[in-house]
C-alpha positions as CSV (number, residue, x, y, z in Angstrom):
1,M,0.1,-0.2,0.3
2,S,1.2,3.4,-0.8
3,E,0.5,6.4,1.9
4,V,-0.5,9.9,0.6
5,K,0.8,12.3,2.2
6,N,-0.7,15.1,2.1
7,P,0.1,18.5,4.4
8,Q,-2.6,20.7,3.4
9,P,-5.6,20.7,6.5
10,V,-9.4,18.9,5.3
11,V,-10.5,21.8,6.9
12,D,-9.5,25.6,8.1
13,I,-10.4,26.1,11.7
14,S,-7.8,29.1,12.8
15,K,-10.6,31.5,11.9
16,A,-13.3,30.2,13.5
17,P,-15.0,32.1,16.2
18,L,-14.6,31.3,20.0
19,P,-17.5,30.9,22.0
20,T,-18.5,34.0,24.2
21,K,-18.0,33.9,27.8
22,G,-21.4,33.4,28.0
23,T,-22.3,30.4,25.6
24,L,-19.5,28.8,27.8
25,R,-20.8,29.3,31.0
26,A,-24.3,28.2,29.3
27,R,-22.4,25.0,28.8
28,H,-20.7,24.2,31.6
29,C,-24.6,24.8,34.0
30,L,-26.2,21.7,34.8
31,P,-29.0,22.7,36.0
32,L,-29.2,24.7,32.5
33,Q,-28.7,21.7,30.6
34,L,-31.2,19.9,32.8
35,A,-33.6,22.4,32.0
36,K,-32.9,22.2,28.0
37,F,-33.4,18.7,28.7
38,V,-36.8,17.7,30.1
39,G,-38.1,20.8,27.8
40,F,-36.8,19.2,24.7
41,N,-38.3,15.4,25.6
42,L,-41.3,17.2,26.3
43,S,-42.0,18.9,23.1
44,M,-40.6,15.4,21.7
45,T,-43.7,13.7,23.5
46,K,-46.0,15.8,23.1
47,M,-44.8,15.2,18.8
48,V,-44.9,12.0,19.3
49,I,-48.5,11.2,21.5
50,R,-50.1,14.1,19.0
51,G,-48.6,11.7,15.7
52,H,-50.1,8.3,17.7
53,L,-53.5,10.1,18.3
54,G,-53.9,11.7,14.7
55,K,-54.7,15.0,15.3
């Protein structure tokens, strides 16, 4: 097998924006993550129930 060496990066992320302090704080806040998780699951459950009931 021949190995192909490609010096170019696949994706250049050097100019990607860094998260703000508020974004990082929100990502590390477990109560906020729990609330979002519960809200998302309730909305999915509501959607599934509506689909099964045919409304």
